[in-house]
Backbone as CSV, one residue per row, in Angstrom:
resi,resn,N_x,N_y,N_z,CA_x,CA_y,CA_z,C_x,C_y,C_z
1,UNK,122.308,75.794,96.621,123.730,75.838,96.390,124.019,76.713,95.166
2,UNK,125.017,77.526,95.267,125.405,78.436,94.197,126.058,77.672,93.056
3,UNK,125.560,77.879,91.840,126.143,77.252,90.657,126.419,78.342,89.647
4,UNK,127.676,78.576,89.377,128.097,79.634,88.469,127.482,79.465,87.087
5,UNK,127.413,78.250,86.614,126.870,78.008,85.280,125.409,78.450,85.181
6,UNK,124.649,78.220,86.230,123.240,78.593,86.226,123.089,80.120,86.231
7,UNK,123.899,80.804,87.005,123.843,82.265,87.082,124.167,82.877,85.729
8,UNK,125.156,82.349,85.075,125.585,82.893,83.792,124.497,82.768,82.729
9,UNK,123.712,81.713,82.765,122.755,81.454,81.693,121.310,81.814,82.014
10,UNK,121.000,82.140,83.237,119.619,82.411,83.606,119.360,83.921,83.593
11,UNK,119.352,84.500,82.385,119.236,85.944,82.235,117.880,86.485,82.677
12,UNK,116.813,85.768,82.405,115.491,86.290,82.771,115.334,86.336,84.293
13,UNK,115.834,85.336,84.979,115.768,85.342,86.446,116.651,86.456,87.008
14,UNK,117.827,86.631,86.456,118.725,87.693,86.907,118.106,89.060,86.665
15,UNK,117.497,89.229,85.509,116.857,90.513,85.193,115.756,90.826,86.202
16,UNK,114.920,89.862,86.503,113.841,90.043,87.482,114.420,90.398,88.851
17,UNK,115.461,89.717,89.262,116.090,89.975,90.555,116.604,91.415,90.634
18,UNK,117.332,91.861,89.624,117.885,93.213,89.644,116.807,94.279,89.488
19,UNK,115.758,93.992,88.743,114.629,94.927,88.658,113.979,95.100,90.030
20,UNK,113.858,94.000,90.763,113.273,94.068,92.099,114.143,94.886,93.050
21,UNK,115.441,94.704,92.965,116.339,95.484,93.819,116.164,96.966,93.539
22,UNK,116.144,97.339,92.288,115.993,98.745,91.917,114.620,99.267,92.338
23,UNK,113.591,98.466,92.194,112.225,98.898,92.491,111.924,99.000,93.976
24,UNK,112.562,98.196,94.794,112.192,98.115,96.206,113.294,98.567,97.160
25,UNK,114.241,99.330,96.636,115.260,99.938,97.476,115.433,101.395,97.051
26,UNK,116.029,102.170,97.945,116.283,103.577,97.671,117.685,103.898,98.188
27,UNK,118.379,104.745,97.467,119.717,105.137,97.886,119.681,106.317,98.848
28,UNK,120.759,106.522,99.575,120.785,107.617,100.546,120.678,109.005,99.929
29,UNK,121.249,109.225,98.751,121.132,110.543,98.115,119.687,110.852,97.748
30,UNK,118.988,109.859,97.241,117.579,110.051,96.888,116.752,110.315,98.135
31,UNK,117.010,109.558,99.201,116.273,109.781,100.445,116.542,111.182,100.986
32,UNK,117.772,111.631,100.936,118.101,112.972,101.411,117.320,114.031,100.631
33,UNK,117.218,113.861,99.317,116.440,114.813,98.496,114.960,114.788,98.865
34,UNK,114.428,113.608,99.105,113.018,113.501,99.493,112.795,114.177,100.846
35,UNK,113.695,113.977,101.780,113.573,114.625,103.090,113.565,116.145,102.928
36,UNK,114.407,116.651,102.064,114.497,118.103,101.877,113.312,118.687,101.122
37,UNK,112.719,117.913,100.216,111.708,118.484,99.318,110.305,117.888,99.405
38,UNK,110.178,116.659,99.891,108.870,115.997,99.872,108.653,115.130,101.113
39,UNK,109.097,115.583,102.274,109.021,114.754,103.469,107.596,114.316,103.787
40,UNK,106.621,115.096,103.389,105.231,114.749,103.683,104.698,113.600,102.827
41,UNK,105.510,113.068,101.925,105.055,111.970,101.067,105.535,110.600,101.536
42,UNK,106.347,110.567,102.609,106.934,109.295,103.043,106.856,109.124,104.557
43,UNK,106.996,107.879,104.976,107.305,107.518,106.364,108.752,107.039,106.337
44,UNK,109.516,107.361,107.357,110.853,106.795,107.505,110.829,105.968,108.784
45,UNK,111.302,104.750,108.707,111.197,103.828,109.833,112.550,103.226,110.177
46,UNK,112.976,103.458,111.396,114.205,102.891,111.948,113.816,101.651,112.744
47,UNK,114.364,100.490,112.389,114.002,99.239,113.063,115.141,98.691,113.919
48,UNK,116.132,99.539,114.188,117.252,99.118,115.039,116.830,99.123,116.510
49,UNK,117.740,98.706,117.363,117.493,98.747,118.801,117.387,100.196,119.273
50,UNK,116.655,100.394,120.373,116.388,101.729,120.894,117.674,102.505,121.190
51,UNK,118.656,101.876,121.815,119.900,102.574,122.144,120.589,103.118,120.900
52,UNK,120.557,102.380,119.827,121.145,102.859,118.575,120.329,103.998,117.979
53,UNK,119.016,103.908,118.096,118.144,104.965,117.593,118.428,106.289,118.306
54,UNK,118.479,106.280,119.635,118.705,107.537,120.353,120.123,108.059,120.168
55,UNK,121.046,107.157,119.869,122.429,107.573,119.630,122.579,108.289,118.286
56,UNK,121.648,108.090,117.389,121.664,108.772,116.107,120.745,108.093,115.123
57,UNK,119.886,108.899,114.458,118.962,108.353,113.460,118.723,109.384,112.366
58,UNK,118.130,108.946,111.298,117.814,109.799,110.158,116.691,110.756,110.569
59,UNK,116.785,112.033,110.171,115.718,112.984,110.502,114.340,112.462,110.080
60,UNK,113.356,112.720,110.911,111.953,112.363,110.695,111.672,110.866,110.846
61,UNK,112.670,110.095,111.247,112.451,108.650,111.382,111.660,108.325,112.636
62,UNK,110.664,107.481,112.469,109.968,106.878,113.602,110.763,105.662,114.019
63,UNK,110.617,105.280,115.264,111.326,104.092,115.736,110.328,103.020,116.149
64,UNK,110.417,101.896,115.471,109.681,100.705,115.872,110.657,99.545,115.727
65,UNK,111.064,98.920,116.833,111.949,97.758,116.700,111.305,96.697,115.806
66,UNK,112.128,96.026,115.036,111.600,95.092,114.034,110.679,94.030,114.620
67,UNK,110.926,93.603,115.841,110.087,92.561,116.447,108.734,93.093,116.913
68,UNK,108.568,94.417,116.931,107.317,95.013,117.410,106.485,95.635,116.289
69,UNK,106.841,95.376,115.060,106.184,96.050,113.939,104.695,95.712,113.842
70,UNK,104.332,94.466,114.013,102.923,94.096,113.826,102.006,94.759,114.845
71,UNK,102.481,94.981,116.056,101.664,95.625,117.081,101.604,97.135,116.914
72,UNK,102.438,97.688,116.038,102.552,99.141,115.921,102.329,99.675,114.512
73,UNK,101.673,98.941,113.679,101.445,99.377,112.305,100.683,100.695,112.223
74,UNK,99.797,100.935,113.175,98.968,102.144,113.125,99.777,103.430,113.231
75,UNK,101.016,103.338,113.658,101.893,104.514,113.725,102.205,105.035,112.321
76,UNK,102.199,104.135,111.360,102.564,104.487,109.990,101.345,104.888,109.164
77,UNK,101.546,105.833,108.283,100.497,106.266,107.363,100.511,105.324,106.162
78,UNK,99.468,104.548,106.023,99.380,103.537,104.968,99.345,104.141,103.564
79,UNK,98.995,105.413,103.451,98.933,106.047,102.136,100.304,106.533,101.650
80,UNK,101.316,106.417,102.500,102.666,106.856,102.141,103.601,105.659,102.034
81,UNK,104.627,105.804,101.224,105.658,104.769,101.140,106.510,104.840,102.402
82,UNK,106.740,103.703,103.021,107.597,103.636,104.197,108.995,103.212,103.769
83,UNK,109.959,104.042,104.117,111.358,103.745,103.830,111.960,103.201,105.115
84,UNK,112.408,101.971,105.053,112.866,101.240,106.228,114.386,101.135,106.209
85,UNK,114.980,101.290,107.388,116.414,101.050,107.476,116.773,100.386,108.793
86,UNK,117.890,99.683,108.727,118.476,99.058,109.896,119.944,99.434,109.916
87,UNK,120.799,98.555,110.387,122.216,98.874,110.534,122.944,98.933,109.188
88,UNK,122.835,97.854,108.409,123.548,97.734,107.134,122.687,96.938,106.157
89,UNK,123.216,96.759,104.951,122.527,95.911,103.964,122.441,94.458,104.404
90,UNK,123.405,94.007,105.173,123.421,92.593,105.541,122.540,92.286,106.748
91,UNK,121.982,93.308,107.380,121.094,93.099,108.525,119.690,92.758,108.022
92,UNK,119.142,91.610,108.410,117.831,91.201,107.890,116.645,91.937,108.510
93,UNK,116.859,92.780,109.508,115.748,93.444,110.187,114.898,94.274,109.223
94,UNK,115.531,95.039,108.366,114.774,95.869,107.427,113.976,95.004,106.460
95,UNK,114.565,93.927,105.979,113.873,93.049,105.036,112.687,92.349,105.695
96,UNK,112.875,91.863,106.920,111.775,91.214,107.637,110.648,92.204,107.926
97,UNK,111.020,93.434,108.273,110.004,94.460,108.516,109.259,94.805,107.229
98,UNK,109.998,94.956,106.138,109.354,95.246,104.848,108.371,94.145,104.481
99,UNK,108.747,92.925,104.712,107.853,91.803,104.425,106.566,91.910,105.241
100,UNK,106.685,92.220,106.524,105.490,92.378,107.369,104.613,93.535,106.876
101,UNK,105.251,94.625,106.472,104.477,95.762,105.988,103.702,95.424,104.718
102,UNK,104.381,94.844,103.746,103.674,94.554,102.489,102.619,93.468,102.668
103,UNK,102.840,92.558,103.601,101.794,91.571,103.908,100.528,92.248,104.433
104,UNK,100.706,93.405,105.056,99.584,94.175,105.597,99.198,95.342,104.681
105,UNK,99.650,95.300,103.437,99.305,96.277,102.397,99.821,97.691,102.666
106,UNK,101.004,97.778,103.254,101.716,99.046,103.396,102.820,99.067,102.346
107,UNK,102.899,100.099,101.520,103.993,100.164,100.548,105.318,100.410,101.280
108,UNK,106.353,99.676,100.890,107.624,99.770,101.606,108.806,99.581,100.672
109,UNK,109.878,100.303,100.976,111.165,100.121,100.322,112.244,100.164,101.405
110,UNK,113.413,99.703,101.048,114.526,99.624,102.001,115.632,100.579,101.584
111,UNK,116.221,101.237,102.573,117.361,102.108,102.330,118.592,101.243,102.097
112,UNK,119.154,101.331,100.882,120.369,100.578,100.568,121.511,101.029,101.469
113,UNK,122.169,100.093,102.089,123.309,100.388,102.945,122.944,100.664,104.385
114,UNK,121.661,100.891,104.653,121.222,101.129,106.017,121.807,102.395,106.625
115,UNK,121.745,102.458,107.944,122.218,103.642,108.658,123.721,103.833,108.500
116,UNK,124.445,102.746,108.358,125.898,102.832,108.196,126.269,103.688,106.985
117,UNK,125.599,103.486,105.864,125.889,104.264,104.651,125.411,105.706,104.812
118,UNK,124.241,105.896,105.421,123.736,107.246,105.667,124.780,108.052,106.446
119,UNK,125.299,107.431,107.488,126.299,108.089,108.338,127.612,108.296,107.583
120,UNK,128.011,107.307,106.806,129.265,107.402,106.049,129.239,108.579,105.077
121,UNK,128.080,108.837,104.452,127.958,109.947,103.507,127.738,111.287,104.215
122,UNK,127.729,111.259,105.535,127.668,112.476,106.350,126.370,113.265,106.167
123,UNK,125.252,112.552,105.972,123.956,113.211,105.948,123.554,113.554,107.374
124,UNK,122.544,114.414,107.517,122.092,114.835,108.848,121.694,113.647,109.700
125,UNK,122.040,113.739,110.981,121.693,112.721,111.962,121.096,113.432,113.176
126,UNK,120.048,112.868,113.713,119.398,113.405,114.909,119.754,112.508,116.084
127,UNK,120.193,113.134,117.165,120.419,112.392,118.413,119.298,112.748,119.364
128,UNK,118.817,111.750,120.094,117.696,111.930,120.990,118.185,111.804,122.419
129,UNK,117.728,112.703,123.277,118.034,112.620,124.698,117.241,111.465,125.286
130,UNK,117.914,110.489,125.844,117.237,109.307,126.371,116.417,109.612,127.619
131,UNK,116.553,110.805,128.177,115.769,111.179,129.360,114.396,111.721,129.000
132,UNK,114.116,111.913,127.707,112.801,112.436,127.290,111.767,111.350,127.270
């Protein structure tokens, strides 16, 4: 249960929480720069449903639905950081996938705002022909 008094006075816990958010998430502008300049250093992983993926996804993104991640880990390069995204920040798919990855010793971060924010900022989007 949320207690305002506890939040106000628990500075060390709050500091740890916000440090974790900064450490384990990435913003869309930073991801766009990495795609343009260092794409070979990362994996990008879309964990949304297939229809949404083919309708539009971030360039260079692999698609593995969140429920199929454990059977498909070999698709990802374990030596690279995997940037995971789903629909929005409130969608737990990216967080659940990140948890599975780190449990298997894959470095992972989450795209803040998900695909919705990427699209809102008008970054490049790839559409896939579903007949391929």
